[in-house]
TORPA-466620 format. One record per residue: residue in one letter; x, y, z of N, C-alpha, C, O in turn. Coordinates in pm, whole numbers, plus 50000, padded with zeros to 5 digits. Layout:
(rec 'a'; (X; Y; Z); (X; Y; Z); (X; Y; Z); (X; Y; Z))
...
END
This chain:
(rec 'x'; (75910; 60024; 04743); (75905; 60191; 04830); (76012; 60166; 04902); (76036; 60051; 04936))
(rec 'x'; (76092; 60269; 04936); (76230; 60285; 05002); (76182; 60435; 05099); (76170; 60538; 05032))
(rec 'x'; (76160; 60443; 05224); (76165; 60577; 05289); (76257; 60580; 05393); (76302; 60485; 05458))
(rec 'x'; (76281; 60692; 05400); (76414; 60767; 05483); (76421; 60872; 05542); (76333; 60959; 05540))
(rec 'x'; (76556; 60878; 05618); (76513; 61074; 05651); (76698; 61079; 05618); (76803; 61018; 05638))
(rec 'x'; (76634; 61208; 05547); (76773; 61269; 05502); (76747; 61386; 05549); (76640; 61425; 05595))
(rec 'x'; (76882; 61464; 05533); (76898; 61580; 05558); (76928; 61714; 05442); (77024; 61710; 05365))
(rec 'x'; (76848; 61809; 05444); (76860; 61894; 05293); (76953; 62028; 05365); (76923; 62094; 05465))
(rec 'x'; (77061; 62039; 05288); (77116; 62193; 05342); (77023; 62282; 05275); (76963; 62273; 05168))
(rec 'x'; (77026; 62402; 05397); (76959; 62577; 05335); (77043; 62677; 05397); (77121; 62639; 05485))
(rec 'x'; (77040; 62767; 05372); (77036; 62888; 05388); (77088; 62913; 05539); (77186; 62977; 05575))
(rec 'x'; (76991; 62845; 05617); (77007; 62895; 05756); (77015; 62724; 05817); (76930; 62696; 05901))
(rec 'x'; (77077; 62656; 05793); (77135; 62529; 05871); (77053; 62407; 05745); (77014; 62417; 05629))
(rec 'x'; (77056; 62306; 05840); (76966; 62175; 05781); (76864; 62134; 05814); (76832; 62113; 05931))
(rec 'x'; (76774; 62111; 05684); (76642; 62054; 05730); (76642; 61897; 05732); (76680; 61822; 05642))
(rec 'x'; (76588; 61862; 05859); (76594; 61700; 05840); (76439; 61686; 05744); (76364; 61780; 05717))
(rec 'x'; (76423; 61550; 05709); (76304; 61575; 05618); (76291; 61419; 05543); (76391; 61352; 05516))
(rec 'x'; (76165; 61380; 05518); (76142; 61230; 05482); (76160; 61213; 05341); (76111; 61309; 05280))
(rec 'x'; (76205; 61137; 05276); (76192; 61086; 05113); (76168; 60952; 05138); (76214; 60864; 05212))
(rec 'x'; (76061; 60967; 05032); (76011; 60843; 04958); (76046; 60818; 04819); (76051; 60907; 04735))
(rec 'x'; (76074; 60681; 04795); (76060; 60677; 04625); (76024; 60560; 04602); (76053; 60465; 04674))
(rec 'x'; (75926; 60549; 04454); (75925; 60402; 04440); (76036; 60314; 04376); (76143; 60355; 04330))
(rec 'x'; (75987; 60176; 04383); (76105; 60097; 04335); (76134; 60073; 04175); (76039; 60079; 04097))
(rec 'x'; (76237; 60052; 04140); (76309; 60136; 04006); (76372; 60233; 03958); (76413; 60321; 04033))
(rec 'x'; (76393; 60237; 03822); (76545; 60341; 03828); (76465; 60472; 03770); (76538; 60566; 03738))
(rec 'x'; (76328; 60488; 03754); (76287; 60581; 03708); (76286; 60608; 03545); (76268; 60515; 03466))
(rec 'x'; (76313; 60783; 03488); (76318; 60879; 03577); (76172; 60905; 03682); (76077; 60856; 03621))
(rec 'x'; (76138; 60949; 03779); (76011; 60972; 03863); (76015; 61136; 03882); (76101; 61206; 03936))
(rec 'x'; (75888; 61173; 03818); (75872; 61307; 03890); (75908; 61344; 04036); (75926; 61263; 04126))
(rec 'x'; (75915; 61471; 04045); (75968; 61489; 04164); (75804; 61538; 04258); (75700; 61560; 04196))
(rec 'x'; (75810; 61544; 04367); (75683; 61597; 04439); (75732; 61643; 04605); (75784; 61566; 04686))
(rec 'x'; (75698; 61802; 04630); (75722; 61809; 04763); (75565; 61789; 04883); (75446; 61791; 04852))
(rec 'x'; (75614; 61775; 04991); (75467; 61755; 05079); (75530; 61897; 05156); (75644; 61933; 05184))
(rec 'x'; (75426; 61943; 05169); (75468; 62067; 05286); (75341; 62043; 05388); (75225; 62063; 05352))
(rec 'x'; (75377; 62000; 05515); (75346; 61926; 05631); (75263; 62042; 05691); (75288; 62162; 05693))
(rec 'x'; (75156; 61973; 05742); (75069; 62049; 05846); (75161; 62102; 05961); (75281; 62077; 05971))
(rec 'x'; (75078; 62191; 06060); (75149; 62236; 06169); (75176; 62165; 06274); (75234; 62212; 06372))
(rec 'x'; (75134; 62034; 06266); (75179; 61923; 06377); (75331; 61834; 06329); (75382; 61744; 06396))
(rec 'x'; (75371; 61873; 06231); (75500; 61826; 06175); (75538; 61703; 06119); (75447; 61623; 06102))
(rec 'x'; (75668; 61666; 06082); (75673; 61515; 06062); (75646; 61409; 06182); (75670; 61418; 06302))
(rec 'x'; (75589; 61311; 06108); (75587; 61236; 06251); (75519; 61067; 06111); (75552; 61039; 05996))
(rec 'x'; (75444; 61017; 06185); (75412; 60855; 06078); (75310; 60862; 05987); (75310; 60793; 05885))
(rec 'x'; (75193; 60966; 06023); (75081; 61013; 05918); (75197; 61061; 05781); (75210; 61015; 05667))
(rec 'x'; (75270; 61173; 05853); (75314; 61208; 05716); (75411; 61136; 05601); (75419; 61165; 05482))
(rec 'x'; (75485; 61027; 05677); (75527; 60931; 05627); (75425; 60835; 05535); (75446; 60806; 05417))
(rec 'x'; (75330; 60799; 05602); (75234; 60725; 05543); (75169; 60829; 05407); (75162; 60767; 05301))
(rec 'x'; (75137; 60934; 05404); (75089; 61019; 05308); (75182; 61031; 05200); (75137; 60993; 05092))
(rec 'x'; (75327; 61085; 05200); (75452; 61064; 05127); (75467; 60893; 05069); (75518; 60874; 04959))
(rec 'x'; (75439; 60824; 05118); (75441; 60674; 05068); (75288; 60621; 04947); (75289; 60540; 04854))
(rec 'x'; (75211; 60680; 04984); (75124; 60641; 04908); (75093; 60748; 04793); (74986; 60736; 04733))
(rec 'x'; (75197; 60871; 04752); (75219; 60926; 04683); (75348; 60854; 04584); (75343; 60815; 04468))
(rec 'x'; (75438; 60856; 04664); (75540; 60744; 04597); (75518; 60616; 04544); (75607; 60568; 04474))
(rec 'x'; (75421; 60557; 04563); (75398; 60444; 04511); (75319; 60483; 04377); (75312; 60384; 04306))
(rec 'x'; (75284; 60547; 04345); (75221; 60599; 04250); (75349; 60630; 04089); (75338; 60635; 03967))
(rec 'x'; (75433; 60640; 04168); (75573; 60660; 04086); (75614; 60807; 04064); (75633; 60861; 03955))
(rec 'x'; (75626; 60868; 04194); (75694; 61041; 04223); (75794; 60966; 04379); (75779; 60883; 04468))
(rec 'x'; (75882; 61054; 04334); (75954; 61080; 04423); (75949; 61190; 04500); (75963; 61298; 04444))
(rec 'x'; (75933; 61187; 04605); (75868; 61247; 04741); (75957; 61310; 04854); (76024; 61247; 04936))
(rec 'x'; (75946; 61440; 04844); (76017; 61498; 04978); (75922; 61576; 05069); (75832; 61648; 05026))
(rec 'x'; (75954; 61552; 05215); (75865; 61607; 05315); (75941; 61701; 05411); (75949; 61657; 05526))
(rec 'x'; (75996; 61815; 05390); (76056; 61889; 05461); (76006; 61877; 05610); (75889; 61852; 05638))
(rec 'x'; (76113; 61899; 05709); (76035; 62015; 05830); (76061; 62145; 05830); (76166; 62193; 05873))
(rec 'x'; (75976; 62203; 05787); (75953; 62311; 05762); (75966; 62419; 05866); (75967; 62540; 05843))
(rec 'x'; (75980; 62348; 06010); (76033; 62436; 06124); (76165; 62392; 06176); (76187; 62360; 06293))
(rec 'x'; (76255; 62393; 06073); (76381; 62309; 06127); (76458; 62390; 06176); (76551; 62343; 06242))
(rec 'x'; (76448; 62526; 06162); (76514; 62635; 06258); (76523; 62605; 06424); (76622; 62624; 06494))
(rec 'x'; (76418; 62564; 06458); (76370; 62507; 06625); (76421; 62374; 06624); (76422; 62328; 06738))
(rec 'x'; (76464; 62294; 06537); (76519; 62182; 06577); (76468; 62058; 06492); (76379; 62075; 06409))
(rec 'x'; (76512; 61957; 06510); (76453; 61830; 06431); (76321; 61797; 06482); (76273; 61831; 06590))
(rec 'x'; (76268; 61724; 06387); (76119; 61665; 06466); (76147; 61547; 06534); (76252; 61482; 06534))
(rec 'x'; (76030; 61523; 06599); (75956; 61600; 06649); (75975; 61725; 06770); (76035; 61720; 06878))
(rec 'x'; (75923; 61803; 06725); (75924; 61963; 06808); (75838; 61918; 06925); (75907; 61908; 07026))
(rec 'x'; (75704; 61886; 06946); (75639; 61891; 07031); (75602; 61754; 07080); (75645; 61651; 07029))
(rec 'x'; (75542; 61757; 07153); (75477; 61597; 07217); (75334; 61605; 07168); (75236; 61668; 07208))
(rec 'x'; (75357; 61512; 07055); (75188; 61454; 07003); (75088; 61387; 07081); (74969; 61404; 07054))
(rec 'x'; (75127; 61310; 07177); (75049; 61230; 07218); (74922; 61267; 07259); (74851; 61187; 07319))
(rec 'x'; (74881; 61399; 07228); (74746; 61429; 07272); (74666; 61491; 07196); (74563; 61555; 07219))
(rec 'x'; (74746; 61454; 07060); (74671; 61521; 06926); (74558; 61448; 06911); (74485; 61504; 06830))
(rec 'x'; (74510; 61347; 06954); (74355; 61300; 06925); (74278; 61353; 07039); (74167; 61300; 07052))
(rec 'x'; (74309; 61444; 07126); (74237; 61548; 07248); (74202; 61669; 07195); (74282; 61761; 07193))
(rec 'x'; (74104; 61677; 07158); (74072; 61850; 07112); (74093; 61907; 07219); (74133; 62019; 07185))
(rec 'x'; (74092; 61903; 07325); (74077; 61983; 07454); (74215; 62018; 07454); (74219; 62141; 07469))
(rec 'x'; (74341; 61968; 07445); (74478; 61976; 07439); (74529; 62071; 07303); (74644; 62116; 07299))
(rec 'x'; (74417; 62100; 07177); (74506; 62153; 07063); (74583; 62271; 07122); (74701; 62304; 07108))
(rec 'x'; (74445; 62346; 07218); (74559; 62484; 07268); (74637; 62474; 07290); (74705; 62541; 07212))
(rec 'x'; (74695; 62425; 07360); (74861; 62409; 07436); (74927; 62374; 07348); (75038; 62426; 07335))
(rec 'x'; (74881; 62264; 07247); (74984; 62263; 07133); (75019; 62384; 07032); (75127; 62399; 06974))
(rec 'x'; (74908; 62462; 07022); (74911; 62552; 06924); (74980; 62673; 07022); (75013; 62781; 06974))
(rec 'x'; (74990; 62652; 07121); (75040; 62821; 07190); (75194; 62757; 07189); (75272; 62846; 07221))
(rec 'x'; (75261; 62635; 07163); (75393; 62605; 07121); (75430; 62596; 06972); (75545; 62611; 06931))
(rec 'x'; (75335; 62572; 06903); (75371; 62580; 06763); (75355; 62688; 06679); (75408; 62685; 06568))
(rec 'x'; (75281; 62796; 06717); (75209; 62897; 06715); (75360; 63003; 06639); (75378; 63043; 06524))
(rec 'x'; (75435; 63016; 06753); (75598; 63107; 06727); (75663; 63024; 06557); (75706; 63070; 06452))
(rec 'x'; (75636; 62873; 06614); (75721; 62844; 06457); (75608; 62857; 06289); (75652; 62858; 06173))
(rec 'x'; (75502; 62862; 06322); (75427; 62915; 06208); (75460; 63051; 06149); (75492; 63084; 06035))
(rec 'x'; (75441; 63122; 06267); (75495; 63285; 06222); (75638; 63315; 06205); (75681; 63430; 06207))
(rec 'x'; (75704; 63219; 06188); (75864; 63241; 06168); (75887; 63222; 06007); (75983; 63255; 05936))
(rec 'x'; (75770; 63160; 05976); (75754; 63105; 05793); (75733; 63243; 05717); (75625; 63258; 05660))
(rec 'x'; (75792; 63308; 05714); (75763; 63431; 05622); (75816; 63432; 05476); (75933; 63416; 05442))
(rec 'x'; (75722; 63452; 05407); (75753; 63434; 05247); (75888; 63453; 05230); (75937; 63384; 05140))
(rec 'x'; (75951; 63513; 05279); (76097; 63512; 05232); (76189; 63381; 05277); (76272; 63325; 05206))
(rec 'x'; (76159; 63354; 05388); (76195; 63252; 05446); (76124; 63116; 05331); (76208; 63058; 05263))
(rec 'x'; (76019; 63085; 05319); (75967; 62980; 05225); (76024; 62967; 05100); (76047; 62865; 05036))
(rec 'x'; (76051; 63126; 05062); (76109; 63091; 04906); (76271; 63043; 04907); (76329; 62990; 04813))
(rec 'x'; (76319; 63071; 05019); (76459; 63084; 04996); (76462; 62945; 05042); (76538; 62876; 04975))
(rec 'x'; (76391; 62873; 05152); (76388; 62731; 05195); (76323; 62607; 05031); (76357; 62497; 04988))
(rec 'x'; (76265; 62667; 05009); (76157; 62589; 04881); (76314; 62581; 04740); (76341; 62504; 04648))
(rec 'x'; (76368; 62687; 04788); (76493; 62654; 04641); (76585; 62579; 04692); (76646; 62519; 04603))
(rec 'x'; (76636; 62548; 04840); (76666; 62448; 04885); (76602; 62322; 04864); (76679; 62244; 04807))
(rec 'x'; (76504; 62280; 04886); (76428; 62172; 04866); (76430; 62101; 04735); (76462; 61987; 04703))
(rec 'x'; (76376; 62226; 04655); (76376; 62174; 04515); (76540; 62167; 04452); (76547; 62141; 04332))
(rec 'x'; (76632; 62184; 04506); (76741; 62179; 04476); (76800; 62008; 04511); (76874; 61958; 04426))
(rec 'x'; (76774; 61946; 04604); (76770; 61887; 04669); (76713; 61760; 04590); (76792; 61674; 04553))
(rec 'x'; (76569; 61748; 04564); (76477; 61669; 04478); (76582; 61679; 04351); (76638; 61575; 04315))
(rec 'x'; (76605; 61781; 04296); (76642; 61762; 04148); (76764; 61687; 04135); (76792; 61646; 04022))
(rec 'x'; (76867; 61653; 04257); (76974; 61600; 04277); (76976; 61476; 04289); (77084; 61417; 04285))
(rec 'x'; (76860; 61410; 04307); (76813; 61289; 04386); (76847; 61193; 04238); (76799; 61244; 04137))
(rec 'x'; (76916; 61077; 04219); (76856; 60950; 04136); (76772; 60923; 04064); (76671; 60931; 04134))
(rec 'x'; (76743; 60894; 03963); (76574; 60874; 03936); (76494; 60974; 03931); (76373; 60954; 03924))
(rec 'x'; (76554; 61118; 03935); (76433; 61205; 03953); (76434; 61275; 03793); (76534; 61326; 03743))
(rec 'x'; (76317; 61265; 03732); (76305; 61355; 03616); (76322; 61497; 03581); (76237; 61583; 03603))
(rec 'x'; (76460; 61523; 03514); (76463; 61691; 03494); (76290; 61794; 03450); (76196; 61768; 03375))
(rec 'x'; (76313; 61877; 03516); (76204; 61975; 03491); (76136; 62015; 03634); (76193; 61991; 03740))
(rec 'x'; (76026; 62069; 03627); (75965; 62131; 03762); (75905; 62030; 03853); (75899; 61909; 03834))
(rec 'x'; (75862; 62096; 03953); (75827; 61990; 04022); (75652; 62019; 04054); (75582; 62096; 03989))
(rec 'x'; (75599; 61918; 04194); (75498; 61982; 04238); (75456; 61978; 04361); (75481; 61878; 04430))
(rec 'x'; (75395; 62072; 04406); (75349; 62072; 04583); (75252; 62039; 04628); (75175; 62133; 04608))
(rec 'x'; (75208; 61975; 04671); (75085; 61932; 04802); (75133; 61978; 04924); (75246; 61952; 04964))
(rec 'x'; (75021; 62070; 05007); (75048; 62113; 05127); (74924; 62059; 05189); (74838; 61996; 05127))
(rec 'x'; (74922; 62092; 05328); (74816; 62047; 05384); (74772; 62158; 05526); (74863; 62177; 05607))
(rec 'x'; (74680; 62205; 05544); (74680; 62316; 05663); (74743; 62403; 05613); (74725; 62434; 05495))
(rec 'x'; (74863; 62485; 05721); (74934; 62595; 05728); (75070; 62551; 05574); (75147; 62629; 05518))
(rec 'x'; (75053; 62419; 05553); (75149; 62382; 05433); (75095; 62413; 05313); (75174; 62461; 05232))
(rec 'x'; (74934; 62393; 05264); (74888; 62422; 05189); (74857; 62559; 05145); (74784; 62603; 05057))
(rec 'x'; (74921; 62604; 05217); (74905; 62790; 05184); (75068; 62829; 05214); (75082; 62951; 05221))
(rec 'x'; (75156; 62775; 05227); (75285; 62781; 05217); (75348; 62752; 05075); (75441; 62810; 05019))
(rec 'x'; (75236; 62600; 05016); (75254; 62560; 04901); (75259; 62673; 04785); (75335; 62686; 04689))
(rec 'x'; (75162; 62739; 04824); (75135; 62849; 04744); (75207; 62919; 04733); (75242; 62956; 04621))
(rec 'x'; (75272; 62977; 04869); (75363; 63036; 04807); (75476; 63058; 04750); (75515; 63153; 04682))
(rec 'x'; (75539; 62933; 04794); (75644; 62853; 04704); (75615; 62883; 04586); (75693; 62952; 04520))
(rec 'x'; (75505; 62841; 04536); (75496; 62839; 04361); (75456; 63003; 04282); (75447; 63027; 04161))
(rec 'x'; (75431; 63120; 04428); (75432; 63212; 04378); (75590; 63329; 04323); (75605; 63430; 04253))
(rec 'x'; (75691; 63222; 04419); (75807; 63278; 04432); (75898; 63192; 04366); (76019; 63214; 04364))
(rec 'x'; (75834; 63075; 04302); (75903; 62968; 04180); (75828; 62979; 04061); (75878; 62884; 04001))
(rec 'x'; (75782; 63004; 04020); (75676; 62971; 03918); (75751; 62866; 03811); (75689; 62771; 03762))
(rec 'x'; (75882; 62893; 03781); (75954; 62837; 03686); (75994; 62693; 03737); (76039; 62606; 03663))
(rec 'x'; (75973; 62681; 03871); (76009; 62532; 03930); (75905; 62460; 03944); (75903; 62339; 03920))
(rec 'x'; (75771; 62550; 03998); (75665; 62462; 04080); (75554; 62464; 03904); (75527; 62565; 03840))
(rec 'x'; (75519; 62337; 03873); (75429; 62333; 03785); (75276; 62288; 03841); (75183; 62290; 03761))
(rec 'x'; (75256; 62254; 03956); (75122; 62198; 03994); (75145; 62245; 04166); (75254; 62234; 04222))
(rec 'x'; (75044; 62289; 04221); (75018; 62312; 04378); (74860; 62268; 04411); (74756; 62318; 04368))
(rec 'x'; (74875; 62167; 04493); (74743; 62113; 04582); (74733; 62145; 04696); (74820; 62111; 04776))
(rec 'x'; (74630; 62215; 04735); (74611; 62242; 04925); (74491; 62238; 04950); (74393; 62287; 04895))
(rec 'x'; (74508; 62164; 05054); (74425; 62090; 05112); (74375; 62145; 05265); (74461; 62147; 05354))
(rec 'x'; (74243; 62189; 05295); (74223; 62270; 05413); (74344; 62349; 05446); (74405; 62335; 05552))
(rec 'x'; (74376; 62428; 05356); (74454; 62557; 05409); (74386; 62673; 05470); (74273; 62715; 05444))
(rec 'x'; (74481; 62725; 05566); (74408; 62824; 05618); (74491; 62962; 05604); (74610; 62963; 05572))
(rec 'x'; (74433; 63052; 05624); (74433; 63214; 05605); (74546; 63204; 05459); (74664; 63231; 05440))
(rec 'x'; (74458; 63162; 05395); (74508; 63185; 05228); (74504; 63341; 05217); (74600; 63410; 05182))
(rec 'x'; (74346; 63401; 05262); (74335; 63540; 05256); (74289; 63614; 05378); (74205; 63607; 05467))
(rec 'x'; (74429; 63717; 05316); (74456; 63754; 05501); (74404; 63941; 05500); (74385; 63978; 05384))
(rec 'x'; (74383; 64042; 05594); (74408; 64156; 05542); (74553; 64235; 05494); (74561; 64346; 05442))
(rec 'x'; (74676; 64131; 05532); (74835; 64188; 05545); (74809; 64231; 05390); (74727; 64199; 05305))
(rec 'x'; (74940; 64335; 05398); (74949; 64347; 05244); (75059; 64242; 05165); (75115; 64255; 05057))
(rec 'x'; (75064; 64138; 05262); (75141; 64020; 05184); (75055; 63874; 05209); (75106; 63762; 05208))
(rec 'x'; (74923; 63904; 05230); (74863; 63813; 05196); (74866; 63701; 05110); (74814; 63738; 05005))
(rec 'x'; (74897; 63593; 05103); (74918; 63494; 04996); (74811; 63524; 04873); (74865; 63556; 04767))
(rec 'x'; (74696; 63518; 04873); (74625; 63568; 04753); (74659; 63663; 04677); (74628; 63673; 04558))
(rec 'x'; (74743; 63762; 04757); (74753; 63883; 04653); (74879; 63843; 04536); (74877; 63905; 04430))
(rec 'x'; (74965; 63757; 04554); (75037; 63698; 04453); (75021; 63622; 04378); (75120; 63597; 04309))
(rec 'x'; (74922; 63563; 04355); (74880; 63483; 04262); (74871; 63470; 04089); (74836; 63382; 04010))
(rec 'x'; (74933; 63637; 04078); (74954; 63655; 03977); (75062; 63621; 03871); (75064; 63622; 03748))
(rec 'x'; (75168; 63585; 03988); (75287; 63508; 03944); (75293; 63376; 03934); (75404; 63324; 03939))
(rec 'x'; (75184; 63299; 03919); (75187; 63177; 03904); (75185; 63170; 03792); (75148; 63262; 03719))
(rec 'x'; (75232; 63039; 03745); (75207; 63010; 03639); (75199; 62832; 03614); (75260; 62787; 03517))
(rec 'x'; (75134; 62751; 03692); (75115; 62631; 03730); (74971; 62599; 03709); (74906; 62666; 03629))
(rec 'x'; (74938; 62537; 03749); (74787; 62489; 03771); (74789; 62490; 03949); (74888; 62488; 04022))
(rec 'x'; (74653; 62494; 03983); (74641; 62494; 04123); (74522; 62419; 04175); (74481; 62344; 04085))
(rec 'x'; (74490; 62415; 04223); (74402; 62280; 04291); (74346; 62327; 04464); (74432; 62297; 04547))
(rec 'x'; (74246; 62379; 04512); (74203; 62399; 04633); (74109; 62300; 04706); (73995; 62310; 04662))
(rec 'x'; (74120; 62215; 04796); (74027; 62177; 04858); (73973; 62221; 04973); (74030; 62206; 05080))
(rec 'x'; (73890; 62263; 04964); (73830; 62347; 05079); (73769; 62290; 05238); (73659; 62236; 05228))
(rec 'x'; (73815; 62295; 05349); (73739; 62215; 05458); (73594; 62340; 05460); (73597; 62463; 05457))
(rec 'x'; (73494; 62256; 05466); (73344; 62309; 05495); (73362; 62387; 05668); (73405; 62343; 05774))
(rec 'x'; (73301; 62526; 05625); (73282; 62585; 05758); (73435; 62616; 05816); (73445; 62620; 05938))
(rec 'x'; (73527; 62632; 05756); (73655; 62657; 05793); (73667; 62780; 05880); (73612; 62865; 05811))
(rec 'x'; (73705; 62837; 05989); (73724; 62971; 06054); (73830; 63009; 05988); (73822; 63119; 05933))
(rec 'x'; (73959; 62930; 05972); (74077; 63007; 05886); (74033; 63001; 05751); (74139; 63015; 05689))
(rec 'x'; (73936; 62989; 05662); (73918; 62995; 05547); (73761; 62996; 05521); (73693; 62901; 05482))
(rec 'x'; (73724; 63113; 05549); (73601; 63126; 05530); (73470; 63117; 05403); (73549; 63144; 05312))
(rec 'x'; (73393; 63107; 05361); (73338; 63118; 05247); (73345; 63265; 05159); (73325; 63281; 05038))
(rec 'x'; (73375; 63348; 05245); (73340; 63515; 05222); (73548; 63513; 05155); (73588; 63595; 05072))
(rec 'x'; (73621; 63429; 05202); (73773; 63415; 05200); (73823; 63332; 05088); (73927; 63327; 05023))
(rec 'x'; (73695; 63261; 05090); (73734; 63175; 04906); (73679; 63210; 04817); (73696; 63150; 04710))
(rec 'x'; (73584; 63329; 04826); (73541; 63398; 04720); (73624; 63502; 04665); (73628; 63541; 04549))
(rec 'x'; (73712; 63553; 04798); (73830; 63645; 04731); (73933; 63569; 04682); (73993; 63633; 04596))
(rec 'x'; (73967; 63489; 04696); (74061; 63419; 04653); (74059; 63361; 04481); (74138; 63361; 04387))
(rec 'x'; (73910; 63310; 04508); (73864; 63307; 04364); (73867; 63409; 04275); (73921; 63394; 04165))
(rec 'x'; (73806; 63528; 04314); (73834; 63641; 04291); (73954; 63672; 04184); (73955; 63670; 04061))
(rec 'x'; (74066; 63704; 04291); (74188; 63702; 04256); (74260; 63615; 04156); (74348; 63655; 04080))
(rec 'x'; (74216; 63503; 04162); (74249; 63350; 04064); (74214; 63406; 03926); (74289; 63417; 03828))
(rec 'x'; (74067; 63444; 03938); (74028; 63476; 03787); (74078; 63614; 03734); (74090; 63634; 03613))
(rec 'x'; (74103; 63695; 03813); (74140; 63836; 03776); (74313; 63801; 03707); (74337; 63832; 03591))
(rec 'x'; (74418; 63739; 03793); (74509; 63679; 03715); (74518; 63574; 03603); (74620; 63533; 03546))
(rec 'x'; (74394; 63538; 03583); (74432; 63446; 03475); (74491; 63307; 03508); (74554; 63244; 03422))
(rec 'x'; (74468; 63251; 03654); (74530; 63122; 03678); (74458; 62991; 03626); (74338; 63002; 03605))
(rec 'x'; (74499; 62909; 03609); (74412; 62780; 03579); (74397; 62732; 03711); (74483; 62733; 03799))
(rec 'x'; (74279; 62689; 03720); (74266; 62613; 03897); (74136; 62576; 03859); (74060; 62599; 03765))
(rec 'x'; (74136; 62471; 04023); (74012; 62429; 04044); (73957; 62458; 04232); (74031; 62421; 04322))
(rec 'x'; (73864; 62505; 04253); (73855; 62539; 04371); (73690; 62465; 04465); (73580; 62520; 04472))
(rec 'x'; (73719; 62375; 04505); (73623; 62302; 04573); (73640; 62331; 04725); (73742; 62369; 04784))
(rec 'x'; (73475; 62295; 04789); (73455; 62301; 04898); (73439; 62162; 04994); (73317; 62164; 05011))
(rec 'x'; (73472; 62084; 05042); (73426; 61959; 05104); (73346; 61985; 05214); (73374; 62030; 05325))
(rec 'x'; (73242; 61947; 05165); (73106; 61932; 05256); (73073; 61868; 05358); (73036; 61750; 05359))
(rec 'x'; (73086; 61946; 05463); (73102; 61865; 05619); (73242; 61793; 05644); (73255; 61683; 05697))
(rec 'x'; (73346; 61874; 05596); (73486; 61802; 05566); (73510; 61955; 05691); (73474; 62073; 05685))
(rec 'x'; (73596; 61866; 05803); (73641; 61992; 05911); (73776; 62037; 05878); (73822; 61986; 05776))
(rec 'x'; (73841; 62109; 05934); (73972; 62175; 05892); (74073; 62049; 05938); (74052; 62003; 06050))
(rec 'x'; (74175; 61994; 05864); (74238; 61908; 05914); (74173; 61776; 05840); (74186; 61669; 05900))
(rec 'x'; (74115; 61777; 05734); (74012; 61621; 05722); (74109; 61541; 05664); (74078; 61422; 05673))
(rec 'x'; (74206; 61559; 05613); (74301; 61469; 05567); (74359; 61387; 05668); (74349; 61266; 05647))
(rec 'x'; (74428; 61430; 05793); (74490; 61434; 05893); (74459; 61282; 06041); (74451; 61298; 06162))
(rec 'x'; (74449; 61156; 05965); (74421; 61070; 06039); (74427; 61027; 06164); (74343; 60963; 06228))
(rec 'x'; (74573; 61082; 06207); (74602; 61117; 06347); (74529; 61210; 06421); (74574; 61221; 06534))
(rec 'x'; (74425; 61286; 06397); (74375; 61398; 06456); (74176; 61324; 06445); (74118; 61243; 06373))
(rec 'x'; (74136; 61416; 06567); (74016; 61409; 06569); (73935; 61475; 06417); (73838; 61410; 06380))
(rec 'x'; (73962; 61565; 06355); (73978; 61627; 06226); (73920; 61526; 06121); (73831; 61563; 06046))
(rec 'x'; (73972; 61396; 06116); (73989; 61314; 06013); (73816; 61289; 05946); (73711; 61276; 06007))
(rec 'x'; (73841; 61289; 05819); (73678; 61254; 05770); (73749; 61121; 05646); (73836; 61160; 05567))
(rec 'x'; (73719; 61019; 05643); (73763; 60939; 05545); (73759; 60934; 05402); (73845; 60893; 05325))
(rec 'x'; (73596; 61004; 05369); (73531; 61018; 05244); (73629; 61139; 05184); (73693; 61145; 05078))
(rec 'x'; (73619; 61208; 05265); (73704; 61361; 05252); (73866; 61354; 05148); (73918; 61411; 05052))
(rec 'x'; (73900; 61221; 05264); (74049; 61227; 05230); (74034; 61134; 05107); (74102; 61170; 05011))
(rec 'x'; (73967; 61034; 05092); (73982; 60980; 04987); (73954; 61075; 04825); (74027; 61089; 04727))
(rec 'x'; (73793; 61136; 04864); (73816; 61245; 04778); (73935; 61354; 04738); (73960; 61397; 04625))
(rec 'x'; (73981; 61376; 04824); (74156; 61445; 04839); (74236; 61386; 04747); (74274; 61458; 04655))
(rec 'x'; (74280; 61244; 04749); (74320; 61154; 04681); (74334; 61144; 04483); (74411; 61131; 04388))
(rec 'x'; (74199; 61160; 04524); (74146; 61164; 04364); (74206; 61291; 04307); (74285; 61303; 04212))
(rec 'x'; (74145; 61399; 04396); (74167; 61515; 04318); (74348; 61537; 04321); (74384; 61602; 04223))
(rec 'x'; (74437; 61505; 04391); (74553; 61519; 04415); (74619; 61465; 04246); (74669; 61529; 04154))
(rec 'x'; (74588; 61318; 04265); (74668; 61225; 04167); (74600; 61264; 04010); (74672; 61254; 03911))
(rec 'x'; (74446; 61313; 03997); (74438; 61377; 03852); (74502; 61449; 03857); (74577; 61414; 03766))
(rec 'x'; (74575; 61604; 03921); (74657; 61690; 03894); (74791; 61630; 03861); (74831; 61642; 03745))
(rec 'x'; (74857; 61575; 03939); (74971; 61514; 03946); (74989; 61426; 03829); (75091; 61420; 03761))
(rec 'x'; (74916; 61382; 03818); (74932; 61263; 03658); (74883; 61348; 03551); (74941; 61331; 03443))
(rec 'x'; (74783; 61444; 03553); (74802; 61527; 03430); (74889; 61650; 03426); (74881; 61727; 03331))
(rec 'x'; (74968; 61671; 03525); (75107; 61784; 03524); (75190; 61723; 03467); (75255; 61786; 03383))
(rec 'x'; (75227; 61557; 03489); (75325; 61528; 03453); (75266; 61431; 03320); (75350; 61341; 03328))
(rec 'x'; (75212; 61406; 03249); (75141; 61332; 03169); (75158; 61207; 03191); (75239; 61150; 03118))
(rec 'x'; (75114; 61155; 03258); (75138; 61029; 03325); (75023; 60929; 03249); (75013; 60811; 03281))
END
């Protein structure tokens, strides 16, 4: 297993990223991980390595690269729920800067970088995203349906909003398979919003699975936060590898 920090050229500068690859020459399918709001850190590296160990080349870009290299905020209080408010005060402008156009342009750069890596199999990639990364993974698939064969979004928030560019309104462009692992009682993705998303997916004829992880909180896969749920995380791994292995006929 090899995990390195790499620089990905984009139209707006360089994005620092983690690159994890399995041992051997390949060819290996390509997987993008879209990080949660807390950015590149050891937990993201662990998750990339878990996926790479199954025979995938994995890239985890710093989606906030326009604000600097990771880490961009002090994460020493990540385990303290009382400090989440001050963390999000700093992170929210970075999240807001990730417009659909920015995600579309950056995804081109990420996919091009992955495709150029030695040992990467030709053809479409898959994307898995967490929290805001799940929402942006869906946006990436809507912008690049020919280059993204599957998306898995876990505890994704604000997939359904009242905005005219709400992510759920663009699902008609998706040609790959989607998986949603929703957190139970998630204020950023309520039961009503989940129903709205599923209605849009059904109307568009998208192949998907949408599941609610009972008892799991928003952020349940992130072991370095108080939201972590071991059982829900194991369920997420099973669902993710089922999707990846079927997509790439492993």
